[in-house]
C-alpha positions in Angstrom: 6.3 91.6 -87.0 9.2 90.7 -89.4 7.0 90.0 -92.3 7.3 92.4 -94.7 8.7 92.9 -98.2 10.7 96.0 -98.9 9.5 96.7 -102.6 12.1 98.8 -103.8 14.5 97.0 -103.4 13.3 93.3 -103.5 14.4 92.7 -100.1 12.7 92.6 -96.4 12.1 95.5 -93.7 9.9 96.5 -91.3 10.3 100.6 -91.2 9.6 101.2 -87.8 8.2 101.2 -84.4 5.2 103.0 -85.6 4.4 100.0 -87.8 4.3 97.3 -84.8 0.6 98.2 -84.2 -0.7 98.1 -87.6 1.5 94.8 -88.0 -0.1 93.2 -85.3 -3.7 93.7 -86.5 -2.6 92.6 -90.0 -1.3 89.3 -88.1 -4.8 88.3 -87.7 -5.8 88.3 -91.3 -4.5 85.2 -92.9 -3.4 84.7 -96.4 -3.5 88.7 -97.3 -1.2 90.6 -98.9 -1.1 94.5 -97.9 0.8 97.4 -99.4 1.7 99.8 -96.7 3.0 103.5 -97.2 4.7 104.8 -94.4 3.7 108.1 -93.6 7.2 109.1 -92.4 8.3 108.7 -96.0 7.4 107.2 -99.3 8.9 103.9 -98.6 6.3 101.0 -99.6 6.2 97.8 -97.6 4.5 94.7 -98.7 3.5 92.8 -95.5 2.8 88.8 -96.2 1.3 87.1 -92.8 3.1 83.9 -91.5 6.2 84.4 -93.6 9.8 84.7 -91.7 12.0 86.7 -93.9 15.6 88.5 -93.2 17.8 90.8 -95.0 20.2 89.5 -97.9 23.0 90.5 -95.7 22.5 88.3 -93.0 23.2 85.5 -94.8 26.7 85.5 -93.9 26.1 87.0 -90.3 27.8 85.1 -87.2 29.2 82.6 -89.6 32.9 83.1 -88.4 34.3 84.8 -85.3 34.8 88.7 -85.5 33.0 92.2 -86.3 30.4 92.8 -88.9 29.2 96.5 -89.2 26.5 97.5 -91.6 25.4 101.3 -92.1 21.7 102.6 -92.8 21.6 103.9 -96.1 18.2 104.9 -97.6 16.7 102.4 -95.0 18.8 99.9 -96.4 21.6 97.9 -94.9 25.3 98.4 -96.6 28.6 96.7 -95.0 31.3 98.7 -93.9 34.7 97.6 -95.0 36.8 96.2 -92.8 39.5 98.4 -93.3 37.2 101.2 -91.9 35.8 99.3 -88.9 35.8 101.5 -86.0 34.7 105.1 -88.2 31.1 106.2 -87.6 29.8 108.9 -88.9 27.7 111.5 -86.3 24.8 111.7 -88.9 24.0 107.8 -89.5 22.6 104.6 -87.6 24.5 101.4 -87.5 24.3 97.7 -86.8 27.2 95.8 -85.2 27.7 92.2 -84.7 30.6 90.5 -82.9 30.6 86.8 -83.2 33.2 84.8 -80.4 34.4 81.5 -81.2 32.5 79.6 -78.8 29.9 80.9 -80.6 28.0 83.5 -78.8 26.8 86.8 -80.1 26.6 90.5 -79.5 24.4 92.5 -81.6 24.9 96.6 -81.2 22.6 99.1 -82.7 24.7 102.2 -82.7 23.1 105.7 -83.1 25.0 108.9 -84.0 24.2 112.3 -82.1 22.6 113.8 -85.4 20.9 110.7 -87.3 17.4 110.9 -88.0 14.7 109.3 -86.3 13.8 106.8 -89.4 17.0 105.9 -89.3 17.0 104.9 -85.8 14.1 103.2 -86.2 15.2 101.3 -89.0 18.3 100.0 -87.1 16.3 98.9 -84.3 14.3 96.8 -86.7 17.0 95.2 -88.6 18.8 94.3 -85.1 15.7 92.6 -84.2 15.4 90.7 -87.4 19.3 89.7 -86.9 18.6 88.7 -83.3 15.9 86.5 -84.9 17.6 85.4 -87.7 20.5 83.9 -85.0 17.8 82.1 -83.0 17.2 84.4 -80.3 20.9 83.8 -78.8 22.6 87.2 -79.0 22.9 89.8 -76.4 21.3 93.1 -77.8 22.8 96.9 -77.0 22.0 100.2 -77.8 24.6 102.6 -78.2 24.5 106.0 -78.1 27.5 108.6 -79.5 29.8 109.1 -76.6 28.3 107.0 -74.0 29.3 103.5 -75.6 29.3 100.4 -73.2 32.5 98.9 -72.7 31.8 95.8 -74.7 31.6 97.9 -77.6 34.4 100.1 -77.2 36.7 97.0 -76.6 36.3 96.0 -80.3 38.2 99.1 -81.4 41.4 98.8 -79.4 43.2 101.7 -81.3 40.1 103.9 -80.7 36.9 104.9 -82.3 36.6 107.8 -84.4 33.4 109.9 -85.0 33.3 111.6 -88.4 31.0 114.6 -89.3 28.3 114.2 -91.9 26.6 110.8 -92.7 24.9 109.7 -95.8 22.3 112.4 -96.1 25.2 114.6 -96.5 26.7 112.4 -99.2 29.4 110.7 -97.1 30.4 107.2 -98.1 32.5 104.5 -96.1 34.8 103.8 -99.1 38.9 102.7 -98.8 40.8 105.2 -101.2 44.1 106.4 -102.0 43.1 110.1 -102.4 45.4 112.3 -100.6 43.2 115.3 -100.8 41.9 115.2 -96.8 42.1 118.2 -94.7 40.8 117.1 -91.4 41.5 117.8 -87.2 41.1 115.2 -84.9 40.6 115.6 -81.2 42.0 112.4 -79.1 40.0 112.1 -75.7 40.6 109.3 -73.6 43.2 107.2 -71.8 41.4 103.8 -71.7 38.7 104.2 -74.0 40.0 106.2 -76.7 37.6 108.4 -78.8 38.8 110.5 -82.1 36.0 113.0 -82.5 36.4 114.9 -86.2 36.2 118.7 -85.2 36.6 122.1 -86.9 40.0 122.5 -88.4 40.9 125.8 -86.2 43.5 126.3 -83.4 40.1 127.4 -81.5 39.6 123.5 -81.2 43.1 122.7 -79.3 43.7 122.6 -75.5 47.1 122.2 -74.1 45.8 118.7 -72.2 45.3 116.6 -75.1 46.4 115.4 -78.4 45.1 115.9 -81.7 45.9 114.4 -85.3 46.2 117.4 -88.1 45.2 114.8 -91.2 46.4 116.4 -94.4 45.9 113.3 -96.5 49.7 112.5 -97.3 51.1 114.0 -94.1 49.7 113.3 -90.9 50.8 115.3 -87.7 50.2 113.9 -83.7 50.1 117.3 -82.0 50.8 116.5 -78.4 49.9 119.3 -75.7 51.9 120.5 -73.4 50.5 119.0 -70.6 49.4 115.6 -71.9 50.9 112.9 -70.2 52.8 109.9 -71.9 50.3 107.3 -71.7 47.9 109.7 -73.9 50.5 110.1 -76.3 50.9 106.3 -77.0 47.2 105.9 -77.4 46.7 108.9 -80.1 49.9 107.4 -81.8 47.8 104.3 -82.1 45.1 106.1 -83.9 47.4 108.0 -86.2 49.1 104.6 -87.2 45.8 103.0 -87.9 44.6 106.2 -90.2 48.1 105.8 -92.2 47.7 102.1 -92.4 44.0 101.5 -93.1 42.5 104.9 -94.3 45.6 105.5 -96.5 46.7 102.0 -97.2 50.4 102.8 -95.6 50.8 105.8 -98.3 51.0 108.8 -95.9 53.9 110.1 -93.5 53.8 110.3 -89.9 55.2 113.0 -87.5 55.0 113.9 -83.9 54.6 117.5 -83.1 55.5 119.3 -79.6 53.1 122.4 -78.6 55.3 124.9 -79.6 57.4 123.5 -82.4 54.8 123.2 -85.0 56.1 122.8 -88.7 55.2 125.1 -91.6 52.4 122.9 -93.0 50.8 122.9 -89.7 50.9 126.3 -89.7 49.8 126.9 -93.4 46.6 124.7 -92.5 45.8 126.3 -89.3 46.9 129.8 -89.7 48.9 131.7 -87.0 49.0 130.0 -83.6 47.0 132.0 -80.8 47.8 131.0 -77.4 46.1 127.3 -76.5 43.8 127.1 -73.3 44.6 124.6 -70.6 43.2 121.1 -70.9 39.7 120.3 -68.9 39.4 117.3 -67.0 38.1 114.2 -68.3 34.7 113.4 -67.6 35.0 109.8 -68.1 34.7 108.3 -65.0 33.8 105.0 -63.0 31.4 105.8 -59.7 31.3 102.3 -57.9 28.9 103.8 -55.5 26.0 104.2 -58.8 26.9 101.0 -59.7 25.8 99.3 -57.0 22.2 100.2 -57.3 20.1 98.4 -58.9 16.2 97.5 -58.9 14.4 94.9 -60.8 11.1 95.0 -62.7 8.8 92.4 -64.2 7.5 93.0 -67.8 4.0 91.6 -68.5 2.0 92.0 -71.2 -1.2 90.4 -69.4 -3.4 93.4 -69.6 -2.8 93.8 -73.2 -0.2 96.5 -73.4 3.3 96.1 -71.4 3.5 97.1 -67.9 6.5 96.6 -65.1 5.8 95.7 -61.8 8.5 96.1 -59.2 10.1 92.8 -58.0 12.8 94.4 -55.7 13.6 97.4 -55.0 17.6 97.1 -54.5 20.2 94.6 -55.4 21.7 92.4 -54.8 19.1 89.9 -56.1 18.5 86.3 -55.9 18.7 84.3 -59.4 15.8 82.4 -58.5 13.6 85.8 -58.5 14.1 85.5 -62.5 10.8 83.3 -63.4 11.6 81.3 -67.0 8.4 82.5 -68.1 8.6 86.1 -68.0 10.9 89.1 -68.9 12.6 91.6 -66.9 13.7 95.2 -66.4 17.1 95.5 -63.8 17.4 99.0 -63.4 20.7 100.7 -63.2 19.9 104.0 -64.7 21.6 105.9 -62.0 24.9 104.6 -63.9 23.1 105.1 -67.2 22.6 101.2 -68.1 19.3 99.4 -68.3 19.2 95.5 -68.5 16.3 93.5 -70.5 16.1 89.7 -69.4 14.3 87.4 -71.6 12.9 84.2 -69.9 13.2 81.2 -72.2 9.6 80.4 -71.8 8.2 84.2 -72.1 5.7 84.7 -74.5 7.1 85.6 -78.4 5.4 89.1 -78.0 7.2 90.3 -74.9 10.6 89.1 -76.3 10.2 90.4 -79.6 9.0 93.4 -77.9 12.4 93.9 -75.5 13.9 96.8 -77.1 10.8 98.7 -77.5 9.8 97.9 -73.6 13.5 99.4 -72.4 13.4 102.3 -74.7 9.9 103.2 -73.4 11.1 102.7 -69.7 14.0 104.9 -70.2 11.2 107.6 -71.7 8.8 106.8 -68.4 12.0 107.0 -66.0 13.0 110.7 -67.4 16.4 108.8 -68.0 18.8 110.7 -70.5 18.4 109.7 -74.2 22.3 108.1 -74.3 21.1 105.7 -71.3 22.6 102.2 -72.2 20.3 99.0 -72.9 21.6 95.5 -73.0 18.6 92.9 -74.0 19.7 89.2 -73.5 18.3 85.9 -73.4 18.6 83.3 -70.7 21.9 81.9 -70.7 23.5 84.7 -72.5 23.7 87.1 -69.1 26.4 89.6 -69.5 29.0 89.9 -66.3 27.6 93.4 -65.7 24.2 91.8 -65.4 25.3 88.7 -62.8 27.1 90.8 -60.7 23.9 92.2 -59.6 22.8 88.8 -58.4 24.5 87.5 -54.9 24.2 83.7 -55.7 24.7 83.8 -59.7 25.2 80.0 -60.9 26.0 79.6 -64.1 26.6 76.3 -66.4 29.3 75.9 -68.6 28.7 76.7 -72.1 30.6 73.9 -73.9 31.7 73.7 -77.6 33.4 70.4 -77.3 35.7 68.3 -74.9 37.5 70.2 -72.0 36.7 73.9 -73.7 33.8 75.8 -71.9 33.3 79.4 -72.3 31.5 82.1 -70.2 29.1 84.0 -72.2 29.4 87.6 -71.7 31.8 90.8 -72.1 35.1 88.3 -73.7 33.7 85.0 -74.1 37.0 83.7 -74.4 38.2 82.5 -71.2 38.8 78.6 -71.5 39.0 76.6 -68.3 42.4 74.9 -67.7 42.3 71.8 -65.2 45.1 72.2 -62.5 48.0 70.0 -62.9 50.9 71.1 -60.3 53.8 69.4 -62.5 53.3 72.0 -65.0 52.6 74.8 -62.8 55.8 77.0 -64.3 55.5 76.6 -67.6 51.4 77.2 -67.9 51.2 80.7 -66.8 46.9 80.4 -67.6 46.8 77.8 -65.5 48.5 79.2 -62.7 46.6 82.7 -62.9 43.0 80.6 -63.1 43.9 78.7 -59.8 46.0 81.4 -58.1 49.0 79.3 -57.6 52.4 80.2 -58.3 54.1 77.0 -57.5 52.9 73.8 -55.4 53.5 75.4 -52.1 56.7 73.5 -51.4 59.1 76.8 -50.8 59.8 78.0 -47.5 57.2 79.3 -44.9 57.7 81.8 -42.0 54.7 82.9 -39.9 54.4 85.3 -37.2 51.6 86.9 -35.2 50.5 90.2 -34.6 50.9 91.1 -30.7 51.5 94.3 -29.0 51.7 96.3 -32.4 55.1 94.0 -33.0 55.4 90.5 -35.1 55.6 87.4 -32.6 57.0 84.0 -34.4 54.7 81.5 -34.6 55.8 77.7 -33.6 56.4 76.0 -36.5 54.3 73.0 -35.0 51.5 75.0 -35.2 52.0 76.2 -38.9 48.2 75.9 -40.6 46.3 76.8 -37.8 44.6 80.4 -37.8 42.6 81.8 -35.1 39.8 84.6 -35.9 40.8 86.8 -32.5 44.2 87.2 -34.5 46.3 88.6 -37.2 49.2 87.1 -39.0 52.0 87.4 -41.2 53.3 84.6 -43.5 56.3 85.2 -45.6 56.5 82.5 -48.5 60.0 82.0 -50.4 60.3 80.3 -53.5 62.5 80.4 -56.7 61.2 81.5 -60.3 63.8 80.8 -62.4 67.3 81.5 -60.9 65.5 84.4 -59.3 64.1 84.2 -55.6 60.6 85.5 -55.1 58.5 86.4 -52.0 54.9 86.3 -51.1 53.9 88.2 -47.8 50.5 87.1 -46.7 48.5 89.4 -44.4 45.7 87.3 -42.6 43.4 89.0 -40.6 40.9 87.2 -38.5 37.3 88.4 -38.3 37.5 88.7 -34.6 40.5 90.7 -34.3 41.0 94.3 -32.6 41.5 97.6 -34.8 44.6 98.0 -33.5 45.8 94.4 -34.3 44.4 95.2 -37.9 46.3 98.5 -38.2 49.5 97.0 -36.9 49.5 93.7 -39.5 49.2 96.7 -42.1 52.0 98.6 -40.7 54.4 95.4 -39.9 53.3 94.1 -43.9 54.7 97.6 -45.3 57.7 97.2 -42.5 58.8 93.6 -43.8 58.2 94.7 -47.3 60.5 97.7 -47.1 63.1 95.3 -45.4 63.3 93.1 -48.5 63.8 96.1 -51.1 60.1 96.3 -51.7 60.2 93.2 -54.5 57.6 90.9 -52.4 54.1 90.8 -53.6 51.5 91.7 -50.8 48.3 89.7 -50.2 45.7 91.0 -47.7 43.6 88.0 -46.6 40.3 88.0 -45.0 39.5 85.2 -42.7 37.4 82.7 -44.9 38.5 84.1 -47.9 42.1 82.4 -48.3 43.4 82.0 -51.7 44.2 78.2 -53.1 47.8 79.0 -52.5 47.7 80.0 -49.2 46.0 76.7 -48.5 48.7 75.0 -50.0 51.6 75.6 -47.4 51.1 73.2 -44.8 52.8 70.3 -46.1 49.3 68.2 -47.3 47.7 68.9 -44.2 44.7 71.1 -44.1 44.4 74.8 -43.3 42.5 74.9 -39.8 40.7 78.1 -39.2 39.1 78.6 -35.8 35.9 80.8 -35.7 37.7 83.1 -33.1 40.1 82.9 -30.1 44.0 83.5 -30.0 46.7 81.2 -30.5 49.0 83.8 -27.8 50.2 82.1 -24.9 47.7 82.4 -21.9 45.5 84.3 -24.1 43.5 81.5 -25.6 39.8 82.0 -25.3 37.5 79.1 -24.1 36.2 77.1 -27.1 32.5 76.3 -27.3 31.2 72.7 -26.2 29.5 71.9 -29.7 31.9 72.9 -32.6 31.3 72.3 -36.3 34.2 72.3 -39.1 33.2 72.5 -42.7 35.9 71.1 -45.0 36.4 71.6 -48.5 38.8 70.8 -51.4 39.5 73.5 -53.8 40.6 73.3 -57.7 43.7 72.9 -56.9 43.6 70.1 -54.4 44.3 72.1 -51.4 41.7 71.6 -48.1 40.6 73.8 -45.9 38.8 73.0 -42.3 36.7 76.0 -41.4 34.9 76.3 -38.1 31.5 77.3 -38.7 28.1 78.2 -36.3 27.4 74.7 -35.0 23.8 74.4 -36.8 22.1 72.0 -39.1 21.6 75.1 -42.0 25.3 75.2 -42.6 25.6 71.6 -43.9 26.3 71.2 -47.8 25.9 67.8 -49.6 28.8 68.6 -51.5 31.3 68.9 -48.8 32.5 66.9 -45.3 31.7 68.0 -42.1 33.3 67.3 -38.7 31.0 68.2 -35.4 32.6 68.1 -31.8 29.9 67.8 -29.2 29.5 66.5 -25.4 27.7 63.8 -26.9 30.8 62.5 -29.3 32.7 63.3 -32.3 31.1 62.7 -35.9 32.4 62.9 -39.4 29.7 63.7 -41.7 30.1 62.9 -45.3 27.9 64.9 -47.9 26.5 63.0 -50.9 28.9 64.9 -53.2 31.9 64.8 -51.3 35.4 63.7 -52.4 37.8 61.1 -50.6 40.3 63.8 -50.1 38.1 66.0 -48.1 37.5 62.7 -45.7 41.1 62.4 -45.3 41.4 65.9 -44.3 38.6 65.3 -41.7 40.7 62.9 -40.3 43.2 65.2 -39.6 40.8 67.5 -38.0 39.5 65.2 -35.7 42.9 64.0 -34.7 43.6 67.6 -33.0 39.7 67.8 -31.8 40.4 64.7 -29.7 38.3 61.5 -29.3 37.1 58.6 -31.7 34.9 59.8 -34.6 31.9 58.1 -35.8 31.5 58.2 -39.3 28.2 58.8 -40.9 27.0 59.2 -44.5 24.3 61.8 -45.6 20.5 60.7 -45.0 21.7 58.1 -42.1 22.3 60.7 -39.4 21.5 59.3 -35.8 19.2 61.2 -33.6 22.2 62.6 -31.4 23.9 64.1 -34.3 21.1 66.3 -35.2 20.1 67.3 -31.3 23.7 68.4 -31.1 23.0 70.9 -34.0 19.6 72.3 -32.6 17.8 70.3 -34.6 17.1 69.2 -38.6 17.1 72.5 -40.5 17.2 72.9 -44.2 20.5 73.2 -45.8 22.1 73.2 -49.5 21.2 69.9 -51.1 22.1 70.4 -54.6 25.4 69.2 -56.3 27.5 72.1 -57.2 27.3 73.5 -60.6 30.9 73.4 -61.8 31.9 77.3 -61.9 32.3 79.2 -65.0 35.7 81.0 -65.5 34.5 84.6 -65.3 36.2 86.9 -67.6 38.5 89.4 -65.7 38.3 93.0 -65.7 41.3 95.6 -65.7 40.8 99.4 -64.2 43.4 102.0 -64.4 43.2 104.1 -61.2 44.4 107.8 -61.9 44.2 111.1 -60.6 45.0 112.8 -63.5 41.8 114.6 -63.6 42.4 115.9 -60.2 40.6 113.2 -58.1 41.3 109.5 -57.9 38.9 107.5 -60.1 38.9 104.0 -61.9 38.3 103.7 -65.3 37.8 100.3 -66.9 40.1 99.1 -69.8 37.9 98.1 -72.7 37.9 94.8 -74.7 40.6 92.0 -74.7 43.1 94.0 -72.5 46.5 93.2 -73.1 50.2 94.0 -71.3 50.7 97.1 -73.1 47.2 98.4 -71.2 49.1 98.6 -67.8 49.9 102.4 -67.8 53.0 102.5 -66.1 52.6 106.1 -64.8 49.1 104.9 -62.8 48.0 102.0 -60.8 46.1 99.5 -62.6 43.3 97.3 -60.6 42.5 93.4 -61.9 39.9 91.5 -61.1 40.1 87.9 -61.4 36.9 87.4 -59.1 38.9 85.1 -56.9 41.1 87.9 -56.1 41.8 91.4 -57.1 45.4 92.6 -57.9 46.7 96.3 -57.2 49.4 96.6 -59.6 51.6 99.7 -59.2 53.6 101.3 -62.2 56.9 102.8 -62.0 56.0 106.1 -62.6 52.6 106.4 -60.5 52.9 109.4 -58.1 51.9 109.2 -54.6 48.6 110.1 -54.5 47.8 107.0 -56.9 50.0 104.6 -54.6 48.8 105.2 -51.4 44.9 105.5 -52.9 44.8 102.7 -54.9 44.7 99.9 -51.8 41.6 101.9 -50.6 40.0 102.1 -54.4 40.5 98.0 -54.4 38.7 97.7 -51.3 35.8 100.1 -52.1 35.4 98.4 -55.5 35.0 94.9 -53.8 33.0 96.5 -51.1 30.7 98.1 -53.5 30.0 95.4 -55.8 26.4 94.7 -56.5 26.8 91.3 -56.0 27.6 91.9 -52.3 30.9 89.8 -52.4 33.0 90.8 -49.2 36.7 89.8 -48.0 38.0 89.1 -51.8 41.9 88.8 -51.2 43.5 92.0 -52.4 47.1 91.4 -53.8 49.7 94.5 -54.4 52.6 94.2 -56.7 54.9 96.3 -58.7 55.7 96.6 -62.1 58.9 94.5 -62.8 57.9 91.9 -60.2 54.8 90.4 -61.2 54.2 86.9 -60.4 52.3 84.0 -63.1 49.4 84.5 -60.9 49.5 87.7 -62.7 51.1 87.6 -65.6 48.7 84.4 -66.7 45.9 86.7 -67.3 47.9 88.6 -70.1 48.5 86.9 -73.4 52.0 86.4 -74.5 53.5 88.5 -71.3 57.1 89.9 -71.8 59.0 90.1 -69.2 61.6 92.6 -70.6 58.4 94.8 -72.3 59.7 98.1 -70.2 63.6 97.5 -70.8 62.7 99.9 -73.5 60.7 102.9 -73.5 57.2 102.5 -74.8 57.1 105.6 -76.6 60.3 105.0 -78.4 58.8 101.6 -79.6 55.3 103.3 -81.0 57.8 106.3 -82.6 59.8 103.5 -84.7 56.6 102.4 -86.2 56.3 106.1 -87.5 
């Protein structure tokens, strides 16, 4: 289907989807050249069977990390200059390639609202041709103006600019020093910034947004009386980008307040009328929609592409994806469609993937601007994988010790754990969730009768599922004393105890001046640092009961403890239901029954886990019989109720998943979460908002100093709803609450070049200095 010569310019192109059936027929005729005149235009194509051809522009595609953008011009590809990347004419179509250092590839087909069907078809063919040229490895996206994916928006941190017109109107992407410019840009969005060219008139203005009045040699940033500080910051970045890239630094910048317009602005726009109030942003993240997904299999067994239902709702199992097939994951209620290409699927299915996804959208009557992601096996995006409860990745390695996750960021390299360098290596501290080695001061209280009661230090490290606990950890970071409050909540504690634990945590935090980091922990989801606080002993978690005097519930006659070591070498022994299906070949288990005490070692278990098992045996009492997997005596299986299937595959190494940052804001009148696109930085933390950082192992709630009460009080619920509504079905992920200025290294390590003094000066003053 790629075999076509574009006669007019002596390079290769298939014109549009309408040719697919014709070309399929022609494939059957060997050694025949055919001239084809497209019915939609006068363009001629020469088709030569058996020859794989590519556009000359693709010779250097994907050779270096970074962005490459081409515009469709008269059914040809023309590169967009680097300085003008991020500018898109609304009457045109574009092909965008992003290459990571791994390397991995994202290919985007961008369609302006006013681009023609011919241009859209050509962009689709070129995108498919580029995918072929890169060996089918790219993830393909279809982007529509005003509804682009977070991945796409992340390439343009200073904003994406929509310009009126297109190639048909004679508008070109040219970098000039031409100062004869007169246009008005409407700046919208707090996280994903869009600058849209609008009519040069006061009628385009509102008091809630920022606008850029671009007069060529003078650029004015107009700030509505109702716009906030963070929106001003983002608008300033757009204005600076126009000056530096489009004017080669030869224009002057000025920030203008509503009501204080200079004469040049009034001369350009005329007398100023009353300006209306702003309308709320419609950029929201509705987690309830993201939770809903349906899985279909795509097949051409009957000679035409058909879809058949595999699973009605997420979360799905990874095993549902057969390597010989292609699948559509339908998240249309959130305006997203994913198509997964099995590595052994037939060539026709793989090549027609984008066309099938577009037809699926039509059949479902979804909006035309529904996002499409087409991905090969091994190149699954984070958004796709979140719909699966058990997704496992093999590391994508590009050399010794370097592993990359293929997905939205694809730059998060794994860092081995080394306790001696915790204080100097913030990236390691962040990935492993360790602020230090756990050698600081520990105080533990149990929640009892609405108050906190000290726990006997001799029993530190033992936690009961019927209780709630407060753990205060104190350590030094440089010359400063730092504090963490862990609130551990058992799965069998009462609602009153849950409520009391939350209240007592706030009370303890207030008594310490609000500086501690708060970490809410659900039984079984303990972070690595909490597990490391017990002086080399494993953390013991009892399935139920309580440690209160006289209140300990009766333990079962048969008890099974699952022992596993984390990547930081901290070990946890968790009591589980005494059944053989709980066993895991990677770990150690201790079984206490009337028939004896067993220490079971899985094939892939470590010696450190065996040492922790020895400690568990000491508190259970009795002399333990050590048994290896595969050599179990009959008494072992009978104590567990008989042999059953259990996890026997050795663990795949965990891929470091790229973290995601969200802003939680009620600036629109209701509390919503909106994702920050691309590689986020410290400057993306809006001081007038609450931010949510999801690192997969834990979720941070960061409270800006200028966040209002609604945002502060509602952020914890947003974090809980965010985790509970994850399409993969994860539950109980630790939620850590921190305040601006008191960030631990487990948080700051996710941000490149964190500056502890960044907020000592006003961010607006800093950016004004660049004017």
